[in-house]
C-alpha positions as CSV (number, residue, x, y, z in Angstrom):
1,X,0.0,0.0,0.0
2,X,2.9,2.3,0.7
3,X,4.5,2.1,-2.7
4,X,1.5,3.0,-4.9
5,X,0.7,5.9,-2.6
6,X,4.3,7.1,-2.8
7,X,4.2,6.9,-6.6
8,X,0.9,8.8,-6.7
9,X,2.3,11.5,-4.5
10,X,5.4,11.7,-6.6
11,X,3.3,11.9,-9.8
12,X,1.1,14.6,-8.3
13,X,4.1,16.6,-7.2
14,X,5.6,16.4,-10.6
15,X,2.4,17.6,-12.2
16,X,2.1,20.5,-9.7
17,X,5.7,21.5,-10.3
18,X,5.3,21.1,-14.1
19,X,8.4,19.0,-14.2
20,X,9.0,15.4,-15.4
21,X,8.9,12.6,-12.9
22,X,12.7,12.4,-12.1
23,X,12.9,11.2,-8.5
24,X,16.2,9.4,-7.9
25,X,14.4,7.1,-5.5
26,X,12.1,5.9,-8.3
27,X,13.3,3.1,-10.6
28,X,13.5,4.2,-14.3
29,X,11.2,1.4,-15.3
30,X,8.6,2.5,-12.7
31,X,9.0,6.1,-13.8
32,X,8.4,5.1,-17.4
33,X,5.3,3.1,-16.4
34,X,3.9,6.2,-14.6
35,X,4.8,8.6,-17.5
36,X,4.4,6.7,-20.8
37,X,4.4,10.1,-22.6
């Protein structure tokens, strides 16, 4: 439950900041899965 919530928060933060999801804690594969565009 913690991981999905963390990913949602990271994606939300990225959208608010208007920046790509580039969190060093996130795995590149997971980041690509969240941001297919």
